[in-house]
FILO-103180 format. One record per residue: residue number from 1; residue in one letter; x, y, z of N, C-alpha, C in turn. Coordinates in nm, 4 decimals. Layout:
<dotis>
k:r:n.X:n.Y:n.Z:ca.X:ca.Y:ca.Z:c.X:c.Y:c.Z
NUM:A:X:Y:Z:X:Y:Z:X:Y:Z
...
</dotis>
This chain:
<dotis>
k:r:n.X:n.Y:n.Z:ca.X:ca.Y:ca.Z:c.X:c.Y:c.Z
1:X:-4.7432:3.5351:6.5426:-4.6011:3.4061:6.4963:-4.5827:3.4825:6.3817
2:X:-4.4156:3.4856:6.3338:-4.3756:3.5418:6.2273:-4.3255:3.3788:6.1379
3:X:-4.3248:3.3966:6.0304:-4.1916:3.2864:5.9770:-4.2540:3.3393:5.8304
4:X:-4.1222:3.2744:5.7443:-4.1191:3.3080:5.6297:-4.2079:3.2225:5.5277
5:X:-4.2592:3.3296:5.4224:-4.3214:3.2302:5.3356:-4.2842:3.0948:5.2821
6:X:-4.1757:3.0692:5.2517:-4.0796:2.9732:5.2189:-4.0686:2.8596:5.2807
7:X:-4.1088:2.8668:5.4122:-4.0984:2.7985:5.4964:-4.1667:2.7132:5.5358
8:X:-4.3218:2.7605:5.4776:-4.4329:2.7270:5.4674:-4.4881:2.6162:5.3904
9:X:-4.5160:2.4923:5.4717:-4.5194:2.3641:5.3983:-4.4182:2.2954:5.3878
10:X:-4.3044:2.3241:5.4735:-4.1810:2.1873:5.4839:-4.2304:2.0335:5.4585
11:X:-4.1806:2.0157:5.4063:-4.0585:1.9497:5.3361:-4.1162:1.9134:5.1753
12:X:-4.2260:2.0154:5.1832:-4.3140:1.9675:5.0546:-4.3017:2.0880:4.9403
13:X:-4.2484:2.2169:4.9875:-4.1990:2.3159:4.8589:-4.0430:2.2964:4.8261
14:X:-4.0593:2.2884:4.6937:-3.9234:2.2567:4.5900:-3.8349:2.3712:4.6124
15:X:-3.8305:2.4551:4.7038:-3.7882:2.5773:4.7159:-3.5962:2.5629:4.7474
16:X:-3.5059:2.6081:4.6984:-3.3756:2.5884:4.7887:-3.3505:2.5799:4.8943
17:X:-3.3140:2.4801:4.9591:-3.2399:2.5097:5.0948:-3.4035:2.4636:5.2092
18:X:-3.4927:2.3851:5.1520:-3.5834:2.3975:5.2620:-3.6482:2.2358:5.2222
19:X:-3.5772:2.1580:5.3387:-3.6043:2.0203:5.3098:-3.5908:1.9562:5.4379
20:X:-3.6286:2.0546:5.5742:-3.6599:2.0148:5.7176:-3.7949:1.9409:5.7154
21:X:-3.7900:1.8455:5.7937:-3.9568:1.8511:5.8279:-4.0130:1.9052:5.9461
22:X:-4.1109:1.9550:5.9531:-4.1564:2.0343:6.0637:-4.2934:1.9498:6.1398
23:X:-4.3068:1.9384:6.2496:-4.3496:1.7940:6.3497:-4.4897:1.8296:6.3031
24:X:-4.5875:1.7589:6.3268:-4.7059:1.7723:6.3057:-4.7619:1.8530:6.4524
25:X:-4.6771:1.7562:6.5537:-4.7161:1.7946:6.6982:-4.7254:1.9469:6.6997
26:X:-4.7748:2.0230:6.8247:-4.7394:2.1005:6.9166:-4.6216:2.1169:6.9350
27:X:-4.5137:2.2208:6.9287:-4.3948:2.2006:7.0222:-4.3364:2.3722:7.0121
28:X:-4.2649:2.3685:7.0613:-4.2488:2.5306:7.1535:-4.0638:2.5354:7.1260
29:X:-4.0660:2.6830:7.0943:-3.9086:2.6846:7.0774:-3.8913:2.7769:7.1734
30:X:-3.7762:2.7448:7.2593:-3.7519:2.8026:7.3677:-3.6682:2.9606:7.3539
31:X:-3.7635:3.0624:7.4037:-3.7389:3.2317:7.3653:-3.6017:3.2886:7.4048
32:X:-3.5507:3.3114:7.3015:-3.3796:3.3582:7.3506:-3.3073:3.3145:7.3534
33:X:-3.3464:3.1936:7.2751:-3.2516:3.0692:7.2724:-3.1708:3.0073:7.1435
34:X:-3.0287:3.0193:7.1185:-3.0114:3.0093:6.9920:-3.0127:2.8646:6.9961
35:X:-2.9937:2.7448:6.8697:-2.9845:2.6247:6.8623:-2.8447:2.5882:6.7496
36:X:-2.7699:2.5031:6.8193:-2.6664:2.4505:6.7542:-2.7656:2.3759:6.6639
37:X:-2.7272:2.3791:6.5496:-2.8164:2.2841:6.3888:-2.6973:2.1604:6.3638
38:X:-2.5665:2.2675:6.3400:-2.4468:2.1193:6.3257:-2.3247:2.1935:6.3547
39:X:-2.2485:2.0364:6.4270:-2.1187:2.1163:6.5292:-2.0281:2.1046:6.3822
40:X:-1.9062:2.1959:6.4246:-1.8069:2.1971:6.3567:-1.7149:2.2984:6.4014
41:X:-1.5530:2.2317:6.3601:-1.4677:2.3019:6.4145:-1.3868:2.4517:6.2838
42:X:-1.3888:2.4681:6.1813:-1.3023:2.5381:6.1068:-1.4052:2.6769:6.1133
43:X:-1.5276:2.6658:6.0819:-1.5714:2.8247:6.1237:-1.7116:2.8030:6.1292
44:X:-1.7878:2.9083:6.1746:-1.9164:2.9658:6.2210:-1.9935:2.9990:6.0817
45:X:-2.1262:2.9505:6.1029:-2.2405:3.0067:6.0071:-2.3623:3.0562:6.1142
46:X:-2.3577:3.1890:6.1120:-2.4822:3.2474:6.2295:-2.6091:3.3013:6.1107
47:X:-2.7214:3.2324:6.1747:-2.8467:3.2604:6.0619:-2.9380:3.2588:6.1267
48:X:-3.0704:3.2927:6.0429:-3.1988:3.3049:6.0696:-3.2976:3.2320:6.0010
49:X:-3.4189:3.1871:6.0329:-3.5007:3.1709:5.9243:-3.4588:3.0995:5.8086
50:X:-3.5154:3.1230:5.7093:-3.4929:3.0413:5.5534:-3.3371:3.0165:5.5342
51:X:-3.2379:3.1090:5.6042:-3.1240:3.1245:5.5783:-3.0355:3.0300:5.6690
52:X:-3.1244:2.9391:5.7115:-3.0354:2.8243:5.8398:-3.0583:2.7534:5.6923
53:X:-3.1397:2.7138:5.6522:-3.1653:2.6101:5.5663:-3.0696:2.5818:5.4620
54:X:-3.0481:2.7262:5.4536:-2.9314:2.7417:5.3129:-2.7767:2.7648:5.3784
55:X:-2.7498:2.7806:5.4893:-2.6405:2.7629:5.5757:-2.6276:2.6288:5.5741
56:X:-2.7154:2.5108:5.5836:-2.6482:2.4191:5.6359:-2.6502:2.3248:5.5345
57:X:-2.6949:2.3378:5.3952:-2.7126:2.2764:5.2602:-2.5409:2.3264:5.2471
58:X:-2.5184:2.4669:5.2338:-2.3738:2.5021:5.2366:-2.2864:2.4212:5.3002
59:X:-2.2950:2.3895:5.4219:-2.2268:2.3248:5.5240:-2.1955:2.2156:5.4688
60:X:-2.2925:2.1154:5.4312:-2.2527:2.0442:5.3529:-2.1445:2.0195:5.2641
61:X:-2.2239:2.1254:5.1422:-2.0834:2.1061:5.0562:-1.9397:2.1398:5.1024
62:X:-1.9482:2.2480:5.2015:-1.7991:2.2869:5.2574:-1.7481:2.1382:5.3099
63:X:-1.8075:2.0736:5.3199:-1.8321:1.9173:5.4482:-1.6730:1.8492:5.3007
64:X:-1.7918:1.8375:5.1835:-1.7099:1.7836:5.0574:-1.5678:1.8026:5.0694
65:X:-1.5270:1.9508:5.0862:-1.4177:1.9926:5.0651:-1.3448:2.0203:5.1836
66:X:-1.3530:1.9275:5.3050:-1.2942:1.8899:5.4458:-1.2393:2.0330:5.5143
67:X:-1.4346:2.1135:5.5087:-1.4316:2.2239:5.6098:-1.5585:2.1914:5.7290
68:X:-1.5349:2.2230:5.8205:-1.6162:2.1619:5.9204:-1.6624:2.3264:5.9421
69:X:-1.7858:2.3380:5.9363:-1.8663:2.4589:5.9348:-1.9608:2.4331:6.0557
70:X:-2.0019:2.4832:6.1585:-2.0330:2.5113:6.2665:-2.1730:2.6285:6.1742
71:X:-2.3169:2.5815:6.2253:-2.4021:2.6484:6.1997:-2.4946:2.6687:6.2750
72:X:-2.5169:2.8160:6.3788:-2.6078:2.8262:6.4624:-2.7022:2.9185:6.4032
73:X:-2.8677:2.8617:6.4459:-2.9651:2.8887:6.4071:-3.0343:2.9970:6.5478
74:X:-3.0294:3.1769:6.4902:-3.0558:3.2285:6.6045:-3.1707:3.2560:6.6908
75:X:-3.2930:3.1789:6.6463:-3.4274:3.1486:6.6076:-3.5065:3.3056:6.6978
76:X:-3.3959:3.3371:6.7425:-3.4943:3.5242:6.7804:-3.3818:3.6385:6.7985
77:X:-3.3929:3.7381:6.7749:-3.3051:3.8488:6.7524:-3.3160:3.8684:6.8590
78:X:-3.4045:3.9359:6.9558:-3.4321:3.9775:7.0999:-3.5356:3.9154:7.2009
79:X:-3.4227:3.8397:7.2424:-3.2901:3.8345:7.3115:-3.2490:3.7755:7.2095
80:X:-3.1413:3.8095:7.2246:-3.0012:3.7822:7.1609:-2.9214:3.6630:7.2246
81:X:-2.9167:3.5611:7.2242:-2.7847:3.4587:7.2465:-2.6587:3.5148:7.2222
82:X:-2.6441:3.5886:7.2866:-2.4882:3.6527:7.2938:-2.3851:3.4983:7.3388
83:X:-2.4342:3.4317:7.4524:-2.3800:3.3479:7.4841:-2.3234:3.2175:7.3813
84:X:-2.4688:3.1579:7.2844:-2.3939:3.0536:7.1946:-2.3161:3.1285:7.0790
85:X:-2.3131:3.2363:7.0493:-2.2756:3.2815:6.9319:-2.1438:3.3331:6.9644
86:X:-2.1270:3.3722:7.0940:-1.9706:3.4164:7.1509:-1.8814:3.2683:7.1514
87:X:-1.9777:3.2032:7.2192:-1.8902:3.0712:7.2425:-1.8474:2.9987:7.1090
88:X:-1.8935:2.9889:7.0410:-1.9139:2.9326:6.8909:-1.7666:3.0322:6.8183
89:X:-1.8256:3.1539:6.8195:-1.6648:3.2149:6.7535:-1.5469:3.1980:6.7793
90:X:-1.5663:3.1835:6.9583:-1.3945:3.1535:6.9733:-1.3736:3.0157:6.9619
91:X:-1.4571:2.9282:6.9548:-1.4098:2.7754:6.9104:-1.3827:2.7877:6.8054
92:X:-1.4358:2.8786:6.6897:-1.3619:2.8411:6.5532:-1.3052:2.9364:6.5160
93:X:-1.2720:3.0677:6.5626:-1.2475:3.1769:6.5162:-1.2305:3.2396:6.3776
94:X:-1.3305:3.2077:6.3467:-1.3902:3.2413:6.1830:-1.5511:3.2374:6.1888
95:X:-1.6075:3.3453:6.1205:-1.7684:3.3080:6.1689:-1.7801:3.4887:6.0276
96:X:-1.9182:3.3616:5.9526:-1.9793:3.4196:5.8592:-2.1210:3.4572:5.9132
97:X:-2.1913:3.5905:5.8743:-2.3201:3.6093:5.8766:-2.4273:3.6072:5.8256
98:X:-2.5485:3.5186:5.8009:-2.5931:3.5427:5.6361:-2.7352:3.5676:5.7140
99:X:-2.7841:3.6529:5.5881:-2.9233:3.7871:5.6932:-3.0013:3.7480:5.5164
100:X:-3.1052:3.8084:5.5183:-3.1963:3.8288:5.3600:-3.2332:3.9211:5.4063
101:X:-3.1860:4.0313:5.5105:-3.2153:4.1212:5.5386:-3.1247:4.2308:5.4481
102:X:-3.1717:4.3739:5.4296:-3.0590:4.4503:5.4241:-2.8923:4.4246:5.5236
103:X:-2.7937:4.4813:5.3857:-2.6366:4.4448:5.4510:-2.6594:4.5939:5.5934
104:X:-2.6800:4.7118:5.5216:-2.6828:4.8143:5.6505:-2.7771:4.8178:5.7199
105:X:-2.7310:4.8028:5.8309:-2.8417:4.8309:5.9706:-2.9291:4.7418:5.9758
106:X:-2.8645:4.6132:5.9374:-2.9354:4.4695:6.0021:-2.8845:4.4041:6.1571
107:X:-2.9643:4.2719:6.1023:-2.8703:4.1600:6.2230:-2.7588:4.1150:6.2327
108:X:-2.6842:4.1487:6.0857:-2.5583:4.1050:6.0684:-2.4703:4.1840:6.1160
109:X:-2.4872:4.3222:6.1203:-2.4396:4.3925:6.2331:-2.4195:4.3931:6.3338
110:X:-2.5507:4.4070:6.3978:-2.5791:4.3701:6.5544:-2.5063:4.2314:6.6071
111:X:-2.5151:4.1303:6.5059:-2.4228:4.0140:6.5931:-2.2856:4.0239:6.5361
112:X:-2.2275:4.1120:6.4585:-2.1190:4.0937:6.4272:-2.0332:4.1796:6.5630
113:X:-2.1243:4.2938:6.5959:-2.0553:4.3949:6.7074:-2.0701:4.3143:6.8420
114:X:-2.1294:4.2270:6.8469:-2.1589:4.1464:7.0063:-2.0437:4.0783:6.9606
115:X:-1.9969:3.9837:6.8792:-1.9158:3.9184:6.8972:-1.7818:3.9686:6.8724
116:X:-1.7327:4.0816:6.8308:-1.6236:4.1577:6.8628:-1.5979:4.1914:6.9703
117:X:-1.7138:4.2345:7.0735:-1.7389:4.2627:7.1851:-1.6669:4.2306:7.2937
118:X:-1.6639:4.0681:7.2546:-1.6482:3.9498:7.3586:-1.5724:3.8645:7.2911
119:X:-1.5240:3.8772:7.1791:-1.4575:3.7744:7.1070:-1.3532:3.7752:7.0225
120:X:-1.2989:3.9195:7.0248:-1.2403:3.9792:6.9209:-1.0920:3.9196:6.9337
121:X:-1.0088:3.8827:7.0163:-0.8344:3.8573:7.0258:-0.8656:3.6832:6.9867
122:X:-0.9922:3.6256:6.9646:-1.0205:3.4865:6.9548:-1.0493:3.4419:6.8021
123:X:-1.0814:3.5466:6.7119:-1.0725:3.5508:6.5657:-0.9502:3.5512:6.4712
124:X:-0.9662:3.4887:6.3896:-0.8689:3.4814:6.3231:-0.8581:3.5535:6.1798
125:X:-0.9779:3.5642:6.1975:-0.9777:3.6527:6.0665:-1.1131:3.7619:6.1093
126:X:-1.1095:3.9097:6.0236:-1.2492:3.9622:6.0607:-1.3933:3.8812:5.9898
127:X:-1.4817:3.8879:6.0643:-1.6085:3.8465:6.0548:-1.6339:3.9038:5.8931
128:X:-1.7201:3.8166:5.8385:-1.7714:3.8176:5.7257:-1.9471:3.8282:5.7526
129:X:-2.0162:3.9167:5.6752:-2.1260:3.9635:5.6375:-2.2070:3.8740:5.4687
130:X:-2.2666:3.8269:5.4855:-2.3563:3.7899:5.3694:-2.5119:3.8307:5.3813
131:X:-2.5591:3.9481:5.3069:-2.6648:4.0336:5.3267:-2.6923:4.0582:5.1771
132:X:-2.8362:4.1508:5.1363:-2.9156:4.1772:5.0315:-2.8044:4.2883:5.0360
133:X:-2.8091:4.3457:4.8934:-2.7124:4.4758:4.8915:-2.7870:4.6037:4.9031
134:X:-2.7938:4.6790:4.9384:-2.8980:4.7927:4.9877:-2.9639:4.8584:4.8724
135:X:-3.0592:4.7848:4.7681:-3.1161:4.7935:4.6773:-3.2740:4.7141:4.7135
136:X:-3.3880:4.8344:4.6370:-3.5269:4.7577:4.6957:-3.5255:4.5932:4.6040
137:X:-3.5721:4.5318:4.7128:-3.6071:4.4284:4.6470:-3.6992:4.3643:4.5404
138:X:-3.6142:4.3215:4.4473:-3.6934:4.3189:4.2822:-3.8626:4.2432:4.2869
139:X:-3.9481:4.2797:4.2125:-4.0401:4.1844:4.2220:-4.0407:4.0277:4.1511
140:X:-3.9439:4.0346:4.0568:-3.9282:3.9589:3.9171:-3.8216:3.8381:4.0531
141:X:-3.8908:3.7629:4.0335:-3.8374:3.6252:4.0624:-3.6924:3.5828:4.0307
142:X:-3.6601:3.5656:3.9555:-3.5493:3.5753:3.9030:-3.4019:3.6984:3.9697
143:X:-3.4723:3.8202:3.9415:-3.3997:3.8881:4.0103:-3.3799:3.9059:4.1800
144:X:-3.5556:3.8957:4.2423:-3.5371:3.8834:4.3566:-3.4125:3.7474:4.4287
145:X:-3.3981:3.6447:4.3802:-3.2802:3.5220:4.3754:-3.1446:3.5777:4.3722
146:X:-3.1502:3.6898:4.2626:-3.0168:3.7167:4.2805:-2.9557:3.8421:4.3709
147:X:-3.0245:3.8459:4.4597:-2.9687:3.9632:4.5746:-3.0249:3.8796:4.6785
148:X:-3.1029:3.7708:4.7208:-3.0731:3.7184:4.8260:-2.9938:3.5858:4.8288
149:X:-2.9427:3.6165:4.9466:-2.8345:3.4750:4.9746:-2.8515:3.3428:4.9445
150:X:-2.7957:3.2798:4.8797:-2.8514:3.1334:4.8052:-2.7400:3.0582:4.8507
151:X:-2.7199:2.9105:4.8660:-2.6120:2.7819:4.8897:-2.5391:2.8659:4.8420
152:X:-2.5208:2.9358:4.6964:-2.3726:2.8662:4.6446:-2.3264:2.9864:4.6643
153:X:-2.3673:3.0824:4.7379:-2.3230:3.2211:4.7823:-2.2600:3.2056:4.9078
154:X:-2.3813:3.1451:5.0108:-2.3035:3.1089:5.1233:-2.1882:3.0495:5.1170
155:X:-2.1813:2.9292:5.0450:-2.0805:2.8167:5.0380:-1.9667:2.9114:4.9879
156:X:-1.9620:3.0173:4.8665:-1.8393:3.0568:4.8502:-1.8153:3.1628:4.9376
157:X:-1.8813:3.2171:5.0037:-1.8436:3.3304:5.1173:-1.7821:3.2634:5.2069
158:X:-1.8342:3.1215:5.2489:-1.7523:3.0583:5.3428:-1.6208:2.9969:5.3008
159:X:-1.5703:2.9623:5.2367:-1.4907:2.9392:5.1909:-1.4104:3.0207:5.1536
160:X:-1.4118:3.1638:5.1270:-1.3573:3.2343:5.1155:-1.2819:3.2940:5.2455
161:X:-1.3997:3.3196:5.3057:-1.3606:3.2986:5.4823:-1.2465:3.2408:5.5190
162:X:-1.2833:3.0870:5.5108:-1.2094:3.0148:5.5566:-1.0244:2.9997:5.5036
163:X:-1.0275:3.0481:5.3616:-0.9207:3.0450:5.2933:-0.8059:3.1581:5.3480
164:X:-0.8965:3.2738:5.4381:-0.8187:3.3833:5.4226:-0.7685:3.3829:5.5342
165:X:-0.7490:3.2667:5.5811:-0.6702:3.2540:5.7207:-0.5626:3.2022:5.7034
</dotis>
C-alpha cells in the first residue's frame, strides 16, 4: 500500500487541502476505477493523492467565482480509467491535470496524451498541466511548498484555463 505522508491521519493534520475524514472500518477502493469527487460543467481537474484534496478546495474557490469545476480522483495510474477522464473532458471541454511529481515524463503527460487521442475535437482550449518544475525537491519546507502545487496555484491555473476560451 502506498500513501502520501500528509494524508496520514486525516482530518487531524493541519496541512493545506487535507480535511477529509477517513473511515475507521475497513474499506476497498475499486482498482483501476477513478472516482468523480465533484461534478461540474465548466472545466475538469484531474489529480491523484494529496492533489485531489487541494483540487477540491480550489474547485470550491472557483465556485465562488461562478466557475463549475469537475474533480476526478484517478486513484490508480496503472490501469488508468481512461473512460472516466475522457467522458469528463468531452463534457467540459477544458482540462487541468495536477500532479506533485515532475512535469516531464510524469502522470500529467500520459493523461493528457490519452485525452487528446480520444477527445481532441471536443476540447475548447489546449489541456493545461500543473506539476513540479524539473528541479530537485528541496529539503527546506518553504522551498518544497514553493515547487509543489498549492490550492492557490491550482485555482489560478484553472481560472486561466477557463478564461482562455
